[in-house]
N, C-alpha and C positions, 0 to 999 in steps of 0.2 A: 504494500500500500504506500502511497505517497506520504512523506513526512507530515504534510499539513493535515492529514486525517488521523495521525497517531493520537492515542489517548494521552491526556495530561498525566504526568507523574510516573509513567510506566517506562522502564528502560527498554529500548528497542535496539536491534542489531541492524546496521546499515547493510543492505543487500547490494545495491548498485546506485551509481550516480550517472545520470544521462545528461551530460552537458559537454561543452567544448573542453579541450585539454587545458587551456589557460585557467578556466574556472575550477577544474578538477585539481590542478596544482595549488591554487589558492586555498581551496577547501582542505586539501591535504596538509598544507602549512598550518592551518587552524586546528587540525586534529580530526577532521571529518573525512574518514576513509572507509572504503568497503570493509566489512567485518568489524568495524569499530562500533562502540556503544554510544547511544545518544538518547537523551530524555527530554521530552517537551515540557518545559517549565511553565510557559505562559503562551496562550494563543489568542492575541487580540486582533483587531481588524487588519492591520497592515503587515505585521511580521510575527514570527515565532521566536520566542526566547527559549533556547535549548541549553542543556547542560552537556558539555563535551569534556571528558576527562575531569579536570578540576576547575574549569571555567565556564562562564556563561557566554553565549553567542547569539546574536540576533540574526535571523535568516529571513529574507524577504519571501513572501508567499509564492512568488513566481519561481524562485530558486528551489523552495521547499517542495514544489510539485515535481521537480526533477530528481529528488533524493528519495529513494525507495527503501523502506524498512520492513522488518518482519519481527 
């Protein structure tokens, strides 16, 4: 399922990221990689606040629709 549909507070595993290589590299630098863990902390109108490793990260809804989790 896309990250934007993930339930709040539940740790999910990133399955795949369907975006261009530049964006994939930027996400990897932030700790968002396939097989990594991510938890949606807040889901307000414009973006998702996610917990990745030990930090929080705001992800735009457009980008979140290209990150698939299970």
